[in-house]
C-alpha positions as CSV (number, residue, x, y, z in Angstrom):
1,M,151.0,217.9,181.1
2,M,153.7,216.8,178.8
3,R,156.5,219.1,180.7
4,R,155.8,216.7,183.9
5,L,155.4,213.5,182.1
6,L,158.9,213.8,180.3
7,P,161.0,214.1,183.6
8,C,159.3,211.6,185.0
9,L,159.8,209.1,182.1
10,C,163.4,210.2,182.0
11,V,163.9,209.4,185.8
12,L,162.6,205.7,185.3
13,L,164.4,205.0,182.5
14,F,167.5,205.8,184.2
15,C,166.8,203.8,187.3
16,A,165.9,200.9,185.0
17,I,169.3,201.3,183.2
18,A,171.0,201.2,186.4
19,G,169.0,198.5,187.7
20,F,170.4,196.4,184.7
21,A,173.9,197.4,185.5
22,Q,174.3,195.8,188.9
23,D,177.5,194.1,189.4
24,Y,176.1,191.2,191.9
25,P,173.4,188.3,191.1
26,K,169.7,188.9,191.8
27,G,169.3,185.6,193.3
28,D,170.9,182.5,194.2
29,L,170.2,178.8,195.2
30,A,172.3,176.8,197.3
31,V,171.8,173.0,197.2
32,G,174.1,170.2,199.3
33,V,174.9,168.0,201.9
34,T,174.6,168.4,205.8
35,I,175.6,167.0,208.9
36,N,173.5,168.0,212.0
37,R,174.8,167.2,215.3
38,F,172.1,167.0,218.1
39,E,172.4,166.8,221.8
40,T,169.7,164.8,223.3
41,S,168.7,163.5,226.6
42,V,170.1,160.2,225.5
43,G,173.3,161.4,224.0
44,R,174.8,163.0,220.6
45,R,173.2,162.2,217.4
46,N,174.5,162.7,213.9
47,L,172.1,163.2,211.5
48,F,173.1,163.2,207.6
49,G,171.1,164.7,204.7
50,F,170.5,167.7,202.1
51,T,170.0,171.4,202.4
52,A,168.5,173.9,199.8
53,A,169.0,177.7,200.5
54,P,167.2,180.0,197.8
55,A,168.2,184.0,198.6
56,I,166.9,186.9,196.9
57,N,169.9,189.5,196.8
58,F,168.7,193.2,197.5
59,R,171.8,194.6,197.5
60,K,175.3,193.7,196.6
61,W,176.2,192.7,200.3
62,W,172.3,191.8,201.9
63,A,170.1,188.8,200.7
64,L,167.0,187.4,202.1
65,E,167.7,183.9,202.7
66,G,165.5,181.0,203.2
67,D,166.8,177.5,204.3
68,L,165.4,174.2,204.1
69,T,167.4,171.0,205.6
70,Y,166.1,167.6,206.2
71,T,168.6,165.1,207.8
72,T,167.9,161.4,209.2
73,K,169.7,158.4,210.6
74,N,168.6,155.2,211.5
75,V,169.5,154.7,215.4
76,N,169.0,150.7,216.8
77,G,166.2,149.9,213.9
78,I,164.5,153.3,214.3
79,K,164.6,156.0,211.5
80,R,165.1,159.5,213.4
81,S,164.9,162.6,211.2
82,A,164.8,166.4,211.5
83,F,163.4,168.9,209.1
84,T,164.2,172.8,209.9
85,Y,162.5,175.4,207.6
86,L,164.5,178.9,208.3
87,I,164.2,182.2,206.8
88,G,166.4,185.4,207.5
89,P,169.2,188.1,206.4
90,R,172.4,187.0,205.0
91,F,175.5,189.5,204.9
92,T,177.9,188.7,202.2
93,K,181.4,190.5,201.5
94,R,181.6,190.7,197.7
95,S,184.7,191.5,195.8
96,E,185.4,191.7,192.2
97,K,189.0,190.5,192.4
98,N,188.9,188.3,195.3
99,K,187.1,184.9,194.5
100,L,186.3,184.1,198.1
101,E,183.0,185.4,199.3
102,P,182.5,185.2,203.4
103,F,178.9,185.5,204.7
104,V,177.1,185.1,208.0
105,H,173.6,185.1,208.3
106,A,170.7,184.7,211.1
107,L,168.1,182.6,210.4
108,F,164.6,181.9,212.4
109,G,161.8,179.7,212.0
110,G,160.8,175.8,213.1
111,A,161.8,172.8,213.1
112,S,160.1,169.1,213.6
113,A,161.7,166.1,214.9
114,G,160.7,162.5,215.1
115,G,161.4,159.0,215.1
116,G,159.8,156.0,216.4
117,G,156.0,157.4,216.0
118,E,156.7,160.5,218.3
119,T,157.4,164.0,216.4
120,A,158.2,167.2,218.5
121,N,157.8,170.5,216.8
122,A,159.7,173.7,218.0
123,F,161.1,177.3,217.2
124,A,164.5,177.0,215.7
125,M,167.0,180.0,215.0
126,A,170.5,179.5,213.3
127,F,173.4,181.4,213.8
128,G,176.7,181.3,211.6
129,G,177.9,181.8,208.3
130,G,180.3,180.3,205.7
131,L,182.7,180.7,202.7
132,D,181.7,180.8,199.2
133,V,184.1,180.1,196.4
134,N,183.6,181.8,192.8
135,A,183.6,179.6,190.0
136,G,182.2,181.8,187.3
137,N,179.2,184.4,187.0
138,H,176.7,181.7,187.8
139,L,178.5,178.9,189.9
140,A,180.2,178.9,193.2
141,W,181.4,176.0,195.4
142,R,180.1,176.8,198.9
143,M,183.1,175.2,200.3
144,V,181.7,175.3,204.2
145,Q,178.9,176.7,206.0
146,A,178.6,176.3,210.0
147,D,175.6,177.2,212.3
148,W,174.9,177.1,215.6
149,L,171.3,175.7,215.8
150,L,168.8,176.4,218.8
151,F,165.3,175.2,219.4
152,R,162.6,176.0,221.7
153,S,159.7,174.0,222.7
154,G,157.9,173.5,225.8
155,G,159.5,176.0,227.6
156,E,162.9,174.7,227.0
157,T,165.9,175.8,225.2
158,D,168.0,173.2,223.6
159,K,171.3,175.2,222.6
160,K,173.8,172.4,222.1
161,N,173.5,171.9,218.5
162,V,175.6,172.1,215.5
163,R,175.1,172.0,211.4
164,V,177.9,172.0,208.9
165,S,177.1,172.1,205.1
166,T,178.7,171.9,201.7
167,G,177.5,172.2,198.2
168,L,176.7,174.3,195.1
169,V,175.6,177.7,194.7
170,F,173.5,178.7,191.2
171,R,173.7,182.3,190.7
172,F,171.0,184.1,188.5
């Protein structure tokens, strides 16, 4: 019994040590400000707000990212708002020699928009990426993140929407 148990324990110990030696953060949280530009039947609308994007890094280059964004604006005395909640893969080019880390992501989820007592819900997708500038082991500046937003509701697809964000990234 001990002859079988000892090699198993050695393999588990080796895997645990290798896990502590990873050269990338286990996760991160990006928080910042954002501008959503929506094309509506009435015209273009720019909504301003906040975004939070937690992520779990499974590899040096691959993470599962969530994204919560709330934007709002008063239009003719009516408060218009939009909330998106998305999740999907993020791929990052990390380098120990370079402080710049470009990334791309594809996020899927939902959106809720409202104003003037009306509310609409939709399936949402965001495709885009950005650039993080490292400021140490636990902090980075998300210099820019730009996404193309698509919404699908009631059999129609709204494809002319853009989101641009900037903020800080806290790494764990």
